[in-house]
N, CA, C and O of each residue as an XYZ file, in Angstrom:
560
protein
N     -66.418     83.035     52.304
C     -66.561     84.256     53.049
C     -67.637     85.133     52.432
O     -67.333     86.084     51.713
N     -68.820     84.833     52.695
C     -69.901     85.654     52.197
C     -70.642     86.247     53.365
O     -70.424     85.847     54.509
N     -71.506     87.188     53.099
C     -72.268     87.816     54.173
C     -71.582     89.056     54.683
O     -70.593     89.528     54.122
N     -72.142     89.580     55.778
C     -71.641     90.839     56.293
C     -71.054     90.723     57.685
O     -70.770     91.745     58.310
N     -70.863     89.519     58.191
C     -70.321     89.331     59.523
C     -68.805     89.318     59.510
O     -68.178     89.477     58.463
N     -68.218     89.123     60.698
C     -66.769     89.038     60.779
C     -66.243     87.827     60.017
O     -66.997     86.916     59.674
N     -64.956     87.832     59.761
C     -64.306     86.744     59.049
C     -64.354     85.480     59.893
O     -64.130     85.526     61.102
N     -64.645     84.349     59.253
C     -64.647     83.065     59.948
C     -63.229     82.681     60.312
O     -62.294     82.951     59.558
N     -63.061     82.038     61.491
C     -61.746     81.540     61.857
C     -61.298     80.542     60.819
O     -62.091     79.728     60.345
N     -60.035     80.601     60.466
C     -59.500     79.692     59.464
C     -59.590     80.245     58.051
O     -58.968     79.699     57.140
N     -60.348     81.312     57.850
C     -60.484     81.912     56.521
C     -59.309     82.849     56.249
O     -58.647     83.314     57.176
N     -59.063     83.115     54.986
C     -58.028     84.072     54.607
C     -58.597     85.474     54.747
O     -59.690     85.759     54.258
N     -57.859     86.344     55.413
C     -58.266     87.740     55.589
C     -57.783     88.522     54.374
O     -56.585     88.595     54.099
N     -58.727     89.098     53.659
C     -58.423     89.880     52.451
C     -58.230     91.335     52.855
O     -59.062     91.895     53.569
N     -57.127     91.962     52.400
C     -56.720     93.268     52.900
C     -56.383     94.221     51.753
O     -55.785     93.826     50.752
N     -56.782     95.488     51.924
C     -56.312     96.582     51.072
C     -55.404     97.452     51.931
O     -55.745     97.766     53.072
N     -54.254     97.842     51.395
C     -53.274     98.672     52.095
C     -53.185    100.016     51.383
O     -52.954    100.069     50.175
N     -53.369    101.110     52.137
C     -53.276    102.457     51.555
C     -52.313    103.316     52.366
O     -52.532    103.558     53.553
N     -51.264    103.766     51.726
C     -50.275    104.649     52.332
C     -49.567    105.376     51.204
O     -49.279    104.784     50.164
N     -49.284    106.666     51.404
C     -48.657    107.434     50.331
C     -47.163    107.151     50.193
O     -46.557    107.580     49.211
N     -46.554    106.451     51.135
C     -45.139    106.114     51.051
C     -44.993    104.720     50.451
O     -45.361    103.720     51.069
N     -44.458    104.672     49.253
C     -44.350    103.423     48.500
C     -43.568    102.355     49.255
O     -43.995    101.202     49.306
N     -42.433    102.717     49.840
C     -41.613    101.743     50.555
C     -42.362    101.169     51.751
O     -42.321     99.961     51.987
N     -43.048    102.026     52.507
C     -43.813    101.540     53.655
C     -44.943    100.621     53.199
O     -45.166     99.564     53.789
N     -45.656    101.029     52.145
C     -46.768    100.229     51.613
C     -46.264     98.852     51.154
O     -46.898     97.834     51.429
N     -45.143     98.827     50.467
C     -44.581     97.561     49.984
C     -44.109     96.678     51.130
O     -44.327     95.467     51.112
N     -43.459     97.282     52.133
C     -42.978     96.520     53.286
C     -44.146     95.943     54.077
O     -44.106     94.787     54.498
N     -45.184     96.747     54.277
C     -46.366     96.279     54.981
C     -47.022     95.127     54.218
O     -47.457     94.144     54.818
N     -47.089     95.252     52.909
C     -47.657     94.189     52.076
C     -46.855     92.897     52.225
O     -47.436     91.818     52.341
N     -45.528     92.998     52.223
C     -44.690     91.805     52.400
C     -44.934     91.152     53.757
O     -45.023     89.928     53.851
N     -45.042     91.963     54.805
C     -45.315     91.437     56.138
C     -46.657     90.698     56.162
O     -46.743     89.567     56.640
N     -47.694     91.344     55.646
C     -49.027     90.738     55.645
C     -49.059     89.460     54.818
O     -49.641     88.460     55.241
N     -48.442     89.486     53.652
C     -48.441     88.332     52.746
C     -47.609     87.173     53.294
O     -47.757     86.041     52.833
N     -46.730     87.438     54.276
C     -45.930     86.367     54.870
C     -46.774     85.490     55.801
O     -46.323     84.425     56.224
N     -47.982     85.927     56.116
C     -48.883     85.185     56.990
C     -49.804     84.306     56.142
O     -50.360     84.763     55.142
N     -49.961     83.054     56.543
C     -50.779     82.111     55.773
C     -52.241     82.530     55.708
O     -52.946     82.169     54.765
N     -52.709     83.293     56.706
C     -54.127     83.649     56.756
C     -54.415     85.070     56.256
O     -55.498     85.603     56.493
N     -53.448     85.680     55.568
C     -53.654     87.042     55.069
C     -53.239     87.157     53.610
O     -52.263     86.553     53.164
N     -54.025     87.961     52.877
C     -53.699     88.212     51.473
C     -54.035     89.653     51.138
O     -55.151     90.109     51.387
N     -53.080     90.368     50.576
C     -53.310     91.743     50.141
C     -53.943     91.690     48.756
O     -53.365     91.148     47.813
N     -55.155     92.267     48.650
C     -55.909     92.214     47.392
C     -55.957     93.566     46.692
O     -56.554     93.700     45.624
N     -55.318     94.576     47.305
C     -55.282     95.888     46.689
C     -54.360     96.823     47.443
O     -54.146     96.683     48.647
N     -53.818     97.780     46.703
C     -52.958     98.804     47.288
C     -53.365    100.153     46.737
O     -53.902    100.254     45.634
N     -53.099    101.201     47.527
C     -53.434    102.555     47.096
C     -52.447    103.533     47.713
O     -51.880    103.277     48.775
N     -52.251    104.660     47.031
C     -51.328    105.672     47.554
C     -52.040    106.899     48.102
O     -51.395    107.815     48.611
N     -53.374    106.924     48.002
C     -54.144    108.009     48.624
C     -55.551    107.498     48.922
O     -55.923    106.390     48.535
N     -56.318    108.325     49.613
C     -57.645    107.905     50.047
C     -58.612    107.623     48.919
O     -59.417    106.695     49.008
N     -58.545    108.408     47.863
C     -59.454    108.181     46.725
C     -59.176    106.825     46.084
O     -60.101    106.075     45.775
N     -57.890    106.517     45.885
C     -57.521    105.206     45.342
C     -57.931    104.095     46.297
O     -58.353    103.022     45.868
N     -57.803    104.359     47.602
C     -58.171    103.356     48.600
C     -59.652    103.009     48.505
O     -60.021    101.835     48.521
N     -60.487    104.016     48.407
C     -61.934    103.772     48.306
C     -62.234    102.973     47.039
O     -63.038    102.042     47.071
N     -61.597    103.328     45.930
C     -61.805    102.569     44.684
C     -61.341    101.117     44.844
O     -62.023    100.193     44.401
N     -60.182    100.920     45.477
C     -59.654     99.559     45.669
C     -60.578     98.746     46.571
O     -60.792     97.558     46.329
N     -61.120     99.373     47.600
C     -62.041     98.680     48.504
C     -63.333     98.337     47.770
O     -63.856     97.234     47.926
N     -63.843     99.247     46.987
C     -65.079     98.967     46.227
C     -64.854     97.845     45.205
O     -65.748     97.040     44.945
N     -63.666     97.807     44.641
C     -63.355     96.796     43.616
C     -63.193     95.402     44.241
O     -63.661     94.415     43.673
N     -62.540     95.317     45.393
C     -62.198     94.006     45.952
C     -62.999     93.599     47.186
O     -62.955     92.435     47.583
N     -63.728     94.526     47.799
C     -64.512     94.290     49.021
C     -63.711     93.424     50.014
O     -64.081     92.284     50.294
N     -62.613     93.984     50.535
C     -61.771     93.222     51.461
C     -62.411     93.116     52.844
O     -63.407     93.776     53.139
N     -61.826     92.285     53.668
C     -62.259     92.175     55.061
C     -61.735     93.356     55.874
O     -62.423     93.867     56.757
N     -60.501     93.786     55.563
C     -59.851     94.873     56.293
C     -59.198     95.826     55.302
O     -58.567     95.404     54.332
N     -59.361     97.120     55.564
C     -58.635     98.153     54.823
C     -57.719     98.838     55.832
O     -58.184     99.384     56.834
N     -56.421     98.807     55.563
C     -55.450     99.488     56.423
C     -55.137    100.816     55.755
O     -54.568    100.855     54.664
N     -55.515    101.911     56.421
C     -55.383    103.236     55.828
C     -54.481    104.127     56.670
O     -54.623    104.194     57.891
N     -53.550    104.814     56.006
C     -52.773    105.861     56.655
C     -53.717    107.032     56.901
O     -54.592    107.299     56.077
N     -53.557    107.727     58.010
C     -54.461    108.837     58.317
C     -54.177    110.064     57.446
O     -55.094    110.796     57.073
N     -52.898    110.279     57.127
C     -52.518    111.455     56.340
C     -51.979    111.031     54.985
O     -50.881    110.485     54.869
N     -52.780    111.297     53.970
C     -52.383    111.019     52.596
C     -52.784    112.228     51.765
O     -53.694    112.962     52.150
N     -52.126    112.448     50.638
C     -52.487    113.593     49.794
C     -53.904    113.448     49.239
O     -54.391    112.340     49.015
N     -54.546    114.583     49.026
C     -55.913    114.556     48.495
C     -56.868    114.076     49.559
O     -57.016    114.714     50.602
N     -57.516    112.959     49.304
C     -58.452    112.365     50.254
C     -57.643    111.639     51.335
O     -56.895    110.709     51.035
N     -57.798    112.070     52.592
C     -57.028    111.442     53.668
C     -57.726    110.176     54.178
O     -58.803    109.813     53.706
N     -57.095    109.520     55.144
C     -57.625    108.266     55.666
C     -58.951    108.404     56.377
O     -59.773    107.489     56.333
N     -59.177    109.538     57.039
C     -60.450    109.759     57.734
C     -61.590    109.873     56.718
O     -62.631    109.235     56.874
N     -61.388    110.685     55.681
C     -62.422    110.846     54.651
C     -62.670    109.522     53.923
O     -63.812    109.189     53.606
N     -61.599    108.773     53.661
C     -61.761    107.472     53.004
C     -62.535    106.511     53.914
O     -63.370    105.739     53.442
N     -62.255    106.565     55.208
C     -62.979    105.720     56.163
C     -64.459    106.058     56.147
O     -65.304    105.162     56.132
N     -64.777    107.352     56.149
C     -66.187    107.773     56.083
C     -66.873    107.215     54.835
O     -67.991    106.704     54.909
N     -66.197    107.318     53.692
C     -66.781    106.842     52.430
C     -67.003    105.331     52.469
O     -68.028    104.840     51.996
N     -66.054    104.602     53.025
C     -66.177    103.146     53.109
C     -67.315    102.772     54.064
O     -68.143    101.915     53.752
N     -67.345    103.424     55.229
C     -68.368    103.118     56.246
C     -69.774    103.479     55.768
O     -70.747    102.852     56.186
N     -69.890    104.482     54.897
C     -71.199    104.936     54.428
C     -71.764    104.074     53.298
O     -72.948    104.175     52.977
N     -70.933    103.236     52.699
C     -71.361    102.430     51.559
C     -71.916    101.086     52.045
O     -71.155    100.259     52.547
N     -73.229    100.852     51.906
C     -73.816     99.596     52.399
C     -73.221     98.351     51.730
O     -73.254     97.269     52.315
N     -72.686     98.487     50.532
C     -72.070     97.344     49.857
C     -70.738     96.961     50.491
O     -70.201     95.886     50.227
N     -70.210     97.853     51.333
C     -68.917     97.604     51.987
C     -69.080     97.335     53.482
O     -68.132     97.506     54.248
N     -70.252     96.922     53.892
C     -70.541     96.725     55.317
C     -69.606     95.710     55.970
O     -69.372     95.784     57.176
N     -69.079     94.783     55.218
C     -68.180     93.768     55.796
C     -66.748     94.261     55.944
O     -65.962     93.644     56.663
N     -66.391     95.353     55.286
C     -65.022     95.864     55.348
C     -64.817     96.673     56.623
O     -65.566     97.607     56.910
N     -63.794     96.301     57.378
C     -63.439     97.000     58.611
C     -62.159     97.786     58.363
O     -61.238     97.294     57.712
N     -62.105     99.004     58.882
C     -60.958     99.883     58.650
C     -60.052     99.906     59.874
O     -60.508    100.067     61.006
N     -58.760     99.740     59.618
C     -57.720     99.892     60.626
C     -56.855    101.068     60.202
O     -56.196    101.019     59.163
N     -56.857    102.124     61.005
C     -56.038    103.304     60.723
C     -54.641    103.042     61.264
O     -54.480    102.664     62.425
N     -53.644    103.240     60.436
C     -52.246    103.052     60.812
C     -51.535    104.378     60.564
O     -51.515    104.870     59.436
N     -50.944    104.967     61.625
C     -50.431    106.315     61.479
C     -49.276    106.634     62.415
O     -49.069    105.958     63.423
N     -48.536    107.664     62.071
C     -47.511    108.200     62.972
C     -48.114    109.277     63.866
O     -47.452    109.759     64.785
N     -49.350    109.655     63.608
C     -50.006    110.753     64.327
C     -51.018    110.209     65.333
O     -52.221    110.214     65.070
N     -50.536    109.740     66.481
C     -51.392    109.121     67.498
C     -51.904    110.155     68.499
O     -51.574    110.077     69.682
N     -52.681    111.094     68.060
C     -53.247    112.103     68.949
C     -54.682    111.722     69.282
O     -55.375    111.117     68.465
N     -55.127    112.079     70.487
C     -56.480    111.738     70.917
C     -57.538    112.216     69.933
O     -58.511    111.506     69.677
N     -57.358    113.425     69.373
C     -58.327    113.957     68.407
C     -58.402    113.077     67.167
O     -59.487    112.830     66.642
N     -57.238    112.599     66.693
C     -57.211    111.731     65.520
C     -57.921    110.409     65.794
O     -58.671    109.916     64.952
N     -57.681    109.835     66.980
C     -58.325    108.575     67.348
C     -59.837    108.765     67.371
O     -60.577    107.976     66.783
N     -60.289    109.804     68.046
C     -61.731    110.063     68.149
C     -62.346    110.297     66.780
O     -63.421    109.776     66.483
N     -61.669    111.079     65.943
C     -62.196    111.356     64.607
C     -62.254    110.083     63.758
O     -63.222    109.867     63.028
N     -61.226    109.247     63.854
C     -61.207    107.993     63.096
C     -62.349    107.080     63.529
O     -63.013    106.468     62.692
N     -62.573    106.990     64.833
C     -63.654    106.133     65.332
C     -65.020    106.679     64.930
O     -65.910    105.913     64.560
N     -65.192    107.997     64.999
C     -66.452    108.601     64.557
C     -66.697    108.351     63.074
O     -67.839    108.190     62.644
N     -65.615    108.319     62.295
C     -65.738    108.086     60.849
C     -66.092    106.641     60.532
O     -66.539    106.337     59.426
N     -65.892    105.739     61.507
C     -66.246    104.343     61.284
C     -65.093    103.363     61.373
O     -65.272    102.180     61.084
N     -63.905    103.825     61.768
C     -62.766    102.917     61.893
C     -62.995    101.923     63.029
O     -63.621    102.248     64.038
N     -62.487    100.722     62.851
C     -62.587     99.677     63.870
C     -61.294     99.562     64.661
O     -61.231     98.834     65.652
N     -60.260    100.280     64.226
C     -58.990    100.209     64.925
C     -58.095    101.370     64.578
O     -58.258    102.022     63.547
N     -57.141    101.617     65.466
C     -56.214    102.736     65.316
C     -54.891    102.280     65.907
O     -54.817    101.958     67.092
N     -53.845    102.252     65.089
C     -52.563    101.721     65.516
C     -51.442    102.622     65.019
O     -51.477    103.096     63.883
N     -50.444    102.859     65.873
C     -49.292    103.661     65.478
C     -48.352    102.888     64.574
O     -48.239    101.667     64.685
N     -47.676    103.596     63.677
C     -46.732    102.953     62.776
C     -45.506    102.423     63.510
O     -44.711    101.679     62.935
N     -45.350    102.798     64.764
C     -44.236    102.269     65.549
C     -44.596    100.956     66.246
O     -43.814    100.446     67.048
N     -45.756    100.415     65.948
C     -46.183     99.139     66.542
C     -45.243     98.018     66.095
O     -44.680     98.060     65.002
N     -45.090     97.032     66.949
C     -44.327     95.849     66.589
C     -45.078     95.091     65.498
O     -46.308     95.125     65.471
N     -44.373     94.409     64.599
C     -45.057     93.641     63.550
C     -46.098     92.669     64.110
O     -47.190     92.545     63.554
N     -45.769     91.983     65.201
C     -46.727     91.033     65.783
C     -47.990     91.749     66.263
O     -49.088     91.202     66.161
N     -47.839     92.970     66.787
C     -48.998     93.746     67.241
C     -49.885     94.137     66.057
O     -51.111     94.094     66.149
N     -49.256     94.517     64.952
C     -50.022     94.856     63.751
C     -50.797     93.640     63.249
O     -51.988     93.743     62.954
N     -50.137     92.503     63.151
C     -50.796     91.298     62.654
C     -51.939     90.888     63.570
O     -53.006     90.492     63.100
N     -51.716     90.981     64.875
C     -52.773     90.672     65.848
C     -53.943     91.640     65.688
O     -55.102     91.233     65.780
N     -53.649     92.907     65.450
C     -54.707     93.910     65.273
C     -55.513     93.645     64.014
O     -56.737     93.777     64.030
N     -54.856     93.275     62.926
C     -55.568     92.949     61.687
C     -56.517     91.777     61.932
O     -57.673     91.810     61.508
N     -56.032     90.754     62.608
C     -56.882     89.591     62.895
C     -58.058     89.966     63.793
O     -59.186     89.524     63.571
N     -57.786     90.780     64.803
C     -58.857     91.183     65.743
C     -59.913     92.023     65.043
O     -61.110     91.798     65.224
N     -59.477     92.990     64.244
C     -60.424     93.848     63.522
C     -61.246     93.008     62.543
O     -62.459     93.187     62.432
N     -60.585     92.095     61.835
C     -61.297     91.228     60.891
C     -62.339     90.360     61.604
O     -63.375     90.026     61.030
N     -62.054     89.999     62.855
C     -62.963     89.152     63.629
C     -64.091     89.946     64.292
O     -64.971     89.367     64.929
N     -64.061     91.273     64.141
C     -65.142     92.083     64.669
C     -64.811     92.900     65.905
O     -65.676     93.606     66.424
N     -63.587     92.821     66.384
C     -63.194     93.600     67.564
C     -62.765     95.006     67.184
O     -62.490     95.299     66.021
N     -62.715     95.864     68.185
C     -62.166     97.213     68.030
C     -60.802     97.197     68.673
O     -60.656     96.713     69.795
N     -59.774     97.728     67.976
C     -58.408     97.740     68.496
C     -57.860     99.154     68.492
O     -57.943     99.869     67.493
N     -57.295     99.547     69.637
C     -56.664    100.858     69.751
C     -55.246    100.687     70.253
O     -54.960     99.791     71.046
N     -54.352    101.562     69.783
C     -52.968    101.563     70.260
C     -52.944    101.755     71.752
O     -53.767    102.476     72.316
N     -51.986    101.098     72.391
C     -51.831    101.289     73.842
C     -51.109    102.597     74.118
O     -50.880    102.944     75.277
């Protein structure tokens, strides 16, 4: 998996998970790791840690909560999108705050997807795969 394009089919999708709720972050990690084609390569509890984890591991997908203490998911998305060394990393915003303004702001910041935390597990996994493959995914 080299280069700056989408993930090749059959490749393992490398993921960083950032959420300030430890239990949610751990549960999400377990769900992702249960898939043969996904591996969590970093975790963070706020946006600043998320940006550091993404810079350290250069994942295919960063799943960021929109509201975290300190640096939020939108600001972290901007930092990731602005870094040319992270051009291959696609951001999926996962949040309980599904407001039109949040969606628009996340997309302007460079997010490739926006999904509510009430999504079904299969929908989340499908969204991670779609975002990693280069698609844009939005909650229905």
